[in-house]
C-alpha positions, 0 to 999 in steps of 0.5 A: 889859568893859574897865577903861577903860569901867568907870572912865568910868561913874558909880556908878549906871551901874556899880550897874546893870551889876553887877546885870545881870551878876550876874543873867546869871551866875546864869542861866549857872550855872543853865544849866551845872548843868541842861544842857551849857554852850554857853560856859563861858568866859562865866562866867569873863568875867562873874565878872571883870567883876563883880570889876572893877566892885566894885574901882572902886566900892571905890576911889572910896568909899575915895578911892584913885582918883576918877572921871575926867571923860570 
């Protein structure tokens, strides 16, 4: 997920996306441990997307950068 997409969403939408991605990350890690991973790069992409969402939420809470109207 690109940073522009993340910044265009509301906090509740970001919370939902983060929960979904964290579940997907858990599933990917579990599959990688049990069987051979079909796409090991997916774990890295999920981790980075979760970090981007957390960063944007932190910026909004701290007033560093507000939510742009779109």
